[in-house]
C-alpha positions in Angstrom: -65.4 14.8 -59.3 -63.5 11.8 -61.2 -65.6 8.9 -61.7 -63.2 6.0 -60.9 -65.8 3.7 -59.5 -68.1 4.2 -63.4 -65.4 3.7 -65.2 -64.1 0.6 -63.2 -64.8 -1.5 -66.3 -61.7 0.4 -68.1 -59.3 0.3 -64.8 -59.7 -3.8 -64.3 -59.3 -4.1 -68.2 -55.7 -2.0 -67.8 -54.8 -3.8 -64.7 -55.3 -6.7 -66.5 -53.5 -6.3 -69.0 -50.2 -5.0 -67.3 -50.2 -8.7 -65.5 -50.9 -10.4 -68.3 -48.1 -9.0 -69.9 -45.8 -9.0 -66.3 -46.5 -13.1 -65.9 -45.8 -13.9 -70.1 -42.6 -12.1 -69.2 -41.5 -14.0 -66.0 -42.6 -17.4 -67.5 -40.8 -16.9 -70.6 -37.7 -14.6 -70.1 -37.7 -15.1 -66.2 -35.7 -13.1 -63.6 -32.1 -12.4 -63.7 -31.6 -13.7 -60.7 -27.8 -11.7 -58.6 -25.0 -14.3 -58.0 -26.5 -13.2 -54.0 -29.1 -16.0 -54.9 -27.7 -18.1 -56.5 -23.9 -18.2 -56.3 -21.0 -17.0 -58.3 -18.7 -14.6 -58.6 -18.5 -10.9 -59.4 -15.1 -9.2 -60.4 -14.4 -5.8 -60.6 -11.8 -4.3 -63.2 -11.2 -0.4 -63.6 -9.3 1.4 -65.9 -10.7 -1.1 -69.0 -9.7 1.8 -71.8 -10.8 0.8 -75.0 -11.8 -3.0 -73.4 -14.9 -4.2 -75.4 -17.5 -6.6 -73.5 -16.7 -8.8 -76.4 -13.0 -8.6 -75.4 -13.6 -9.1 -71.8 -16.1 -12.3 -72.3 -12.8 -13.4 -75.1 -11.1 -13.3 -71.8 -13.2 -14.7 -69.6 -13.5 -17.7 -71.9 -9.3 -17.7 -72.4 -9.1 -17.9 -68.6 -11.2 -21.0 -68.1 -14.3 -19.1 -66.2 -16.8 -21.9 -66.1 -19.6 -20.9 -68.6 -18.1 -17.2 -69.6 -20.3 -17.2 -72.4 -23.2 -16.6 -70.0 -21.5 -14.5 -68.0 -23.1 -10.3 -67.3 -20.7 -8.2 -68.3 -21.7 -4.8 -67.0 -20.0 -1.1 -68.2 -19.5 1.3 -64.8 -19.6 4.7 -65.2 -15.5 4.9 -64.2 -14.8 3.0 -67.5 -14.7 -0.3 -65.6 -16.7 -3.5 -65.8 -18.3 -5.5 -63.2 -18.4 -9.1 -64.2 -20.3 -11.6 -62.8 -19.9 -15.1 -63.4 -21.0 -18.9 -62.5 -17.4 -19.7 -60.8 -17.6 -20.7 -57.6 -14.4 -21.5 -55.7 -12.8 -18.1 -54.6 -9.0 -19.4 -55.5 -10.1 -20.0 -59.1 -11.8 -16.9 -59.4 -8.6 -15.1 -58.3 -6.3 -16.6 -60.8 -9.1 -16.3 -63.2 -8.9 -12.1 -62.7 -5.4 -11.7 -63.0 -5.4 -14.3 -65.9 -7.9 -11.4 -67.7 -5.7 -8.8 -66.3 -2.8 -10.1 -68.0 -4.7 -11.0 -71.6 -6.3 -8.0 -72.0 -3.0 -5.6 -71.1 -4.9 -3.7 -68.2 -3.0 -1.5 -65.7 -2.2 -3.8 -63.0 -4.5 -3.3 -60.2 -6.0 -5.0 -56.9 -7.8 -8.3 -57.3 -11.6 -7.2 -56.6 -12.9 -10.5 -56.6 -16.5 -11.5 -54.3 -17.0 -15.7 -54.4 -21.3 -16.4 -53.1 -21.2 -20.4 -52.9 -24.7 -21.4 -53.8 -25.6 -22.6 -50.3 -25.7 -18.8 -49.3 -27.7 -18.1 -51.8 -30.6 -20.9 -51.1 -30.4 -19.8 -47.3 -30.8 -16.2 -48.2 -33.6 -16.9 -51.0 -35.4 -18.5 -48.2 -35.4 -15.8 -45.8 -36.0 -13.8 -48.4 -39.7 -15.4 -49.4 -40.0 -16.1 -45.3 -39.7 -12.2 -45.0 -42.5 -11.3 -47.9 -44.5 -13.8 -46.6 -44.6 -13.1 -43.0 -45.1 -9.4 -44.3 -48.3 -10.1 -45.9 -49.7 -12.2 -43.1 -49.4 -9.1 -40.8 -50.6 -6.6 -43.1 -53.6 -9.3 -43.4 -53.9 -9.5 -39.9 -53.6 -5.7 -38.9 -56.1 -4.6 -41.6 -58.2 -7.0 -40.2 -58.3 -6.6 -37.2 -58.5 -2.2 -37.4 -61.1 -2.4 -39.8 -62.0 -5.7 -41.9 -61.2 -8.6 -43.1 -63.3 -7.3 -46.7 -60.6 -4.5 -46.8 -57.6 -6.7 -45.7 -58.2 -9.4 -48.7 -58.7 -6.5 -50.9 -55.4 -4.8 -50.0 -53.4 -7.8 -50.5 -55.0 -8.4 -53.5 -53.3 -5.1 -54.3 -50.6 -5.6 -53.3 -49.8 -8.8 -54.7 -50.8 -6.7 -58.3 -48.0 -4.3 -57.3 -45.2 -7.0 -56.7 -46.1 -8.4 -59.6 -45.9 -6.1 -62.1 -42.5 -4.6 -60.4 -41.2 -8.0 -61.5 -42.7 -8.1 -64.8 -40.8 -4.6 -65.4 -37.6 -5.9 -63.8 -38.3 -9.4 -66.7 -39.1 -6.8 -69.5 -35.4 -4.5 -68.9 -33.5 -8.0 -67.6 -32.9 -5.9 -64.7 -30.9 -8.0 -62.2 -33.1 -9.2 -59.2 -30.6 -9.0 -56.0 -31.3 -8.7 -52.6 -31.2 -5.3 -53.2 -34.5 -5.6 -55.1 -36.2 -7.7 -52.1 -35.6 -5.1 -49.8 -37.4 -2.0 -52.1 -40.2 -4.6 -53.1 -40.6 -5.0 -48.6 -40.6 -1.1 -48.8 -43.5 -1.0 -51.9 -45.9 -3.0 -49.2 -45.3 -0.1 -47.4 -46.1 2.6 -49.4 -49.0 0.9 -51.3 -50.4 -0.5 -48.0 -50.3 3.3 -46.8 -52.0 4.8 -50.1 -55.1 2.0 -50.0 -55.4 2.6 -46.1 -55.9 6.4 -46.7 -58.7 5.6 -49.0 -59.9 3.1 -47.1 -60.2 5.4 -43.7 -62.5 7.7 -46.0 -64.7 5.3 -47.1 -65.2 3.6 -43.6 -65.6 7.4 -42.1 -68.0 8.1 -44.9 -70.2 4.6 -44.9 -71.1 5.3 -41.5 -73.6 7.9 -42.6 -74.6 7.2 -46.1 -77.7 8.0 -47.2 -79.3 8.7 -50.7 -76.7 7.4 -52.3 -75.5 3.9 -53.2 -71.9 2.3 -51.8 -70.1 2.4 -54.6 -71.4 6.6 -55.1 -70.1 6.8 -51.9 -67.0 5.2 -52.3 -66.3 7.1 -55.2 -66.9 10.6 -53.6 -64.2 9.5 -51.2 -61.6 8.3 -53.2 -62.0 12.2 -54.6 -61.9 13.3 -51.3 -58.2 12.0 -50.7 -57.2 12.1 -54.3 -54.7 15.4 -53.7 -53.3 14.2 -50.8 -52.5 11.3 -52.2 -50.9 12.4 -55.5 -48.6 15.1 -53.3 -48.1 12.2 -50.9 -46.7 10.1 -53.8 -44.7 13.0 -56.1 -43.3 13.9 -53.1 -42.2 10.6 -52.3 -41.1 9.8 -56.0 -38.6 12.7 -56.3 -35.9 11.7 -54.5 -36.7 8.1 -55.6 -36.1 9.7 -59.2 -33.3 11.1 -58.4 -31.4 8.0 -56.6 -32.6 6.4 -60.7 -30.5 8.9 -62.3 -27.8 10.0 -60.1 -27.6 6.4 -58.3 -24.7 4.1 -58.3 -25.6 0.7 -59.6 -26.6 -0.5 -56.2 -28.6 1.9 -55.8 -30.2 2.0 -59.3 -31.2 -1.1 -58.9 -32.7 -0.9 -55.4 -34.4 2.8 -56.7 -35.8 1.1 -59.9 -37.6 -1.3 -57.9 -39.0 1.7 -56.2 -40.2 3.7 -58.5 -42.2 0.8 -60.6 -43.7 -0.2 -57.3 -44.6 3.4 -55.9 -46.6 4.8 -59.2 -48.1 1.0 -59.0 -49.0 1.1 -55.8 -50.7 4.9 -56.1 -52.2 3.8 -59.0 -53.7 0.3 -57.3 -55.2 1.7 -54.3 -58.1 3.7 -56.6 -57.5 1.3 -59.5 -57.3 -1.9 -57.9 -58.2 -2.5 -54.3 -61.5 0.6 -54.2 -63.0 -0.4 -56.7 -62.9 -4.2 -56.1 -63.3 -3.2 -52.1 -66.8 -1.4 -53.1 -68.0 -4.3 -55.2 -67.6 -6.7 -52.4 -69.0 -4.2 -49.7 -72.3 -3.8 -52.2 -73.4 -7.6 -52.3 -74.5 -6.6 -48.2 -77.9 -6.7 -47.9 -78.2 -3.1 -46.8 -76.2 -2.1 -49.5 -78.5 -3.7 -51.9 -81.8 -2.0 -51.1 -79.4 1.1 -51.6 -78.2 0.1 -55.0 -81.4 -0.6 -56.5 -83.2 2.6 -55.1 -80.0 5.2 -56.4 -77.4 2.6 -58.5 -78.9 5.0 -62.1 -75.5 7.1 -62.3 -72.9 4.2 -61.3 -72.9 2.0 -63.9 
């Protein structure tokens, strides 16, 4: 049997390091928001042959694209480029696209330009934040009613842990944050919550017949009892996500990458964050304090 709660100090230290690194990256580097959030234009060029990123940026500057030096230029698997700029005018963006094609001597191609105004980006950002807040409140309410409020609070702490780490990894790697990423975050909440509920349900069952052991000892046994199930569920869920990250298109890869990080973090946090915090909090209750004084020898 693995003594998770006996080593909770190291689990907390590990989580703290991940949180600090993630927050530091978010504060210093920030997130690279897609045009859906901040407005702008996406241009897709095909058959670019030997054109380099510097060539593309130079052509954008020549075409008069605003802030072309900070444009995001992403090569595609089929030998083209996806360019994201701050241009907010659709007509100007179409003219710039044609100018770049002419300047670089690219083959004639259909104008492939998508322009989103800053007002729409602000609207979708607000709705995404509302969706995230509503999800967390619904989770708090459900677990509090189904189990108890201490479980709901610690479950949400684990969810916040997973979201921060996922956003931190996105910031560290400079991955673009899009509505697909937000959808992945909301999906992550479900996966993480499922793992946590499985552990909490077993802890609750075992606590009904708690004898000759502390609450932490019982919680540790409960974690080990569902450990194989949690591992199998996580691995089964991760296999298709890994395939999407490896073989999916650029849009699917961002979604799958967020899922991958979040699901790994969620599988860990149910054991390394939610369960230890809940056990420590629960053991402060008078009836469990008495058991701790009598049987705490094997729990650090």
